C-alpha positions in Angstrom: 50.0 10.4 76.4 50.3 10.0 73.0 49.0 12.9 70.7 46.7 10.3 69.1 46.2 6.4 68.9 47.5 5.5 65.7 45.3 3.4 63.4 46.5 0.9 60.8 48.4 2.9 57.4 46.0 2.3 54.5 46.5 4.3 50.7 42.8 5.8 51.5 42.5 8.4 54.1 38.7 8.8 53.3 35.9 6.3 54.3 35.2 4.6 57.2 37.5 4.1 60.4 40.7 1.2 59.2 40.9 0.5 62.5 37.3 -1.6 63.1 34.7 0.3 60.8 31.8 0.4 62.5 28.8 -1.8 60.4 26.7 1.6 60.4 29.3 4.1 59.2 30.0 1.6 56.7 26.9 1.7 55.6 26.6 5.2 55.5 29.8 5.6 53.3 28.3 2.8 51.5 25.0 4.8 50.2 26.9 8.3 50.4 29.6 6.7 47.1 26.3 5.6 45.6 24.9 8.5 45.8 27.8 10.6 44.7 30.8 9.9 42.8 33.9 11.8 44.4 36.9 9.6 43.1 38.3 12.5 40.8 39.1 14.5 44.1 42.0 15.0 45.3 42.9 12.9 48.2 42.5 15.0 50.9 39.8 17.1 49.3 37.9 13.9 49.1 38.4 12.8 52.7 37.2 16.0 53.7 34.3 16.4 51.5 33.6 12.8 52.3 33.2 13.3 55.9 31.4 16.8 56.1 28.8 14.8 53.8 29.0 12.1 55.7 28.3 13.8 59.2 26.0 16.0 57.9 23.8 14.3 55.0 24.0 17.1 52.8 25.2 16.4 49.6 25.6 20.7 48.7 29.1 20.4 50.4 30.7 18.9 47.3 30.3 22.1 45.5 30.5 24.1 48.9 33.5 23.3 49.7 36.3 25.1 49.1 39.4 22.8 49.5 43.4 23.9 48.8 44.9 20.1 48.8 48.5 22.1 49.8 46.9 23.9 52.4 45.2 20.9 53.4 48.6 18.3 53.3 50.3 21.3 55.6 47.2 21.0 58.5 48.3 17.0 58.2 51.9 17.4 58.5 51.1 20.0 61.2 48.6 17.3 63.0 51.6 14.3 62.5 54.0 16.7 64.5 52.0 17.9 67.2 51.0 21.3 66.4 48.2 22.7 68.7 44.7 22.3 67.7 42.3 25.6 68.5 38.2 25.5 67.9 36.3 28.5 69.2 33.5 27.0 70.5 33.2 23.9 73.0 31.1 21.8 70.5 33.8 21.7 68.2 35.9 20.0 70.7 33.8 17.7 71.8 33.8 16.5 68.2 37.2 16.0 68.0 38.3 12.7 69.9 42.2 11.6 70.3 44.2 14.9 69.7 44.3 17.7 72.9 42.4 20.5 71.6 42.4 24.5 73.1 39.2 25.8 73.5 39.0 29.2 76.0 35.3 30.0 75.5 34.2 28.6 78.8 36.9 30.7 80.4 35.8 33.7 82.7 38.6 35.7 81.5 37.6 35.4 78.2 34.1 36.8 79.0 35.9 39.4 81.3 38.0 40.5 77.9 35.4 40.9 76.0 33.1 43.4 78.2 36.4 45.3 78.4 37.9 45.2 75.0 34.1 45.5 73.3 34.2 42.5 71.3 32.4 39.3 71.5 33.3 36.0 74.2 34.3 34.2 71.0 36.9 37.0 69.6 38.0 37.0 73.2 38.4 33.5 73.5 40.6 33.5 70.2 42.8 36.3 71.1 43.7 33.7 74.6 44.0 30.9 72.8 46.7 32.3 70.7 48.6 33.4 73.6 48.8 29.4 74.4 49.0 28.0 71.0 51.5 30.5 69.6 51.8 30.1 65.5 51.9 27.7 63.4 48.4 25.8 64.9 45.6 24.2 63.4 42.5 26.5 63.7 39.2 24.9 63.7 36.0 27.4 63.8 32.6 26.3 62.9 30.3 28.8 65.0 31.4 32.7 65.4 32.4 34.3 62.4 33.9 36.8 64.7 36.3 34.4 65.9 37.6 33.9 62.5 37.6 37.5 62.0 40.0 37.8 65.0 42.2 34.8 63.6 42.8 37.5 60.6 43.1 40.4 62.8 46.1 38.6 64.2 49.1 37.6 63.4 48.3 34.1 64.2 50.6 32.2 61.5 48.8 29.1 61.3 49.3 26.2 59.4 45.9 25.8 58.9 42.6 27.3 59.0 39.4 25.4 58.6 36.7 28.0 58.9 33.1 26.8 58.4 31.0 29.1 60.7 27.4 29.1 60.2 24.9 31.6 60.1 22.5 34.5 58.0 25.0 37.3 59.8 28.4 37.2 58.9 29.7 34.1 58.3 29.4 33.5 54.5 31.6 37.1 54.2 33.8 36.1 57.2 35.0 32.8 55.3 35.4 35.0 51.7 37.4 37.4 54.1 39.4 34.5 54.8 39.5 33.0 51.3 41.5 36.7 50.1 43.6 36.6 53.3 46.1 34.0 51.8 46.1 32.0 55.1 46.0 28.1 54.5 42.6 27.4 54.3 39.6 25.1 54.2 36.5 27.0 54.0 32.9 27.2 52.1 30.9 29.7 50.2 27.5 29.6 51.8 26.0 30.4 55.4 25.7 26.9 56.1 28.8 25.1 58.3 28.9 24.4 62.1 30.2 22.4 65.0 29.4 19.0 63.5 30.8 19.8 60.0 33.8 21.9 61.4 35.3 19.0 63.6 34.2 16.5 60.4 36.8 18.1 58.1 39.7 18.5 60.9 38.7 14.8 61.8 39.5 13.6 58.4 42.5 15.0 58.5 43.5 13.6 61.7 42.4 10.2 60.3 45.0 10.8 57.2 47.9 11.7 59.8 47.0 8.8 61.6 47.8 6.8 58.4 50.8 8.8 57.2 52.5 9.2 60.7 55.5 6.6 61.2 55.0 6.3 65.1 52.5 8.5 67.1 54.0 11.8 68.7 53.8 13.3 71.6 51.9 16.6 71.9 53.0 19.9 71.6 50.5 20.7 74.4 47.8 18.9 76.0 46.0 21.1 78.5 43.6 19.0 80.2 41.0 21.9 81.5 41.0 23.0 78.1 38.3 20.2 76.7 35.1 20.9 77.7 
């Protein structure tokens, strides 16, 4: 089983899938680029920003996202070498295709741990996921601020944290704390975010990894039971 299905190399990780672009996706990117010019951005930042705008139809992300090109490059390198990827909820996992994902939110032990320790199920799921993924993972959070807080609270030593939880309670504060933590991160300033946006950001990096990888790597972990 390969870590991901490799697509042909190309100079630009943004835009439609070079392996066979869908006509609707191609037209969507054409419209997007006719309305906003993101070409001055560094390549991975542009790829992530365009993918997020494409997924959300929300041009505010052009100024709302906080991207660190070096952190994004570290995320791509981690994907190429087969690093584990952890998501906070099943909806984020469902949006990631072609790469094994660890997601513990549906495990009964996560609910029991949450009750025992007095934390949210999302935080408990992140704690359990770290026990399996270990250091060097890519973490993708699109729903629960408490999952992001748990990542920062524990010494997870991530390759990258994609922190894009959504909501009026705690989301913006958790993302601000992530930026202040010094962890390699992709986040946004406002309360907006969500599962589709977080998955889109990761998928932009996955596409870049497919283009850079000399050959598909074998996944470090591919737990069949952790996909929704």
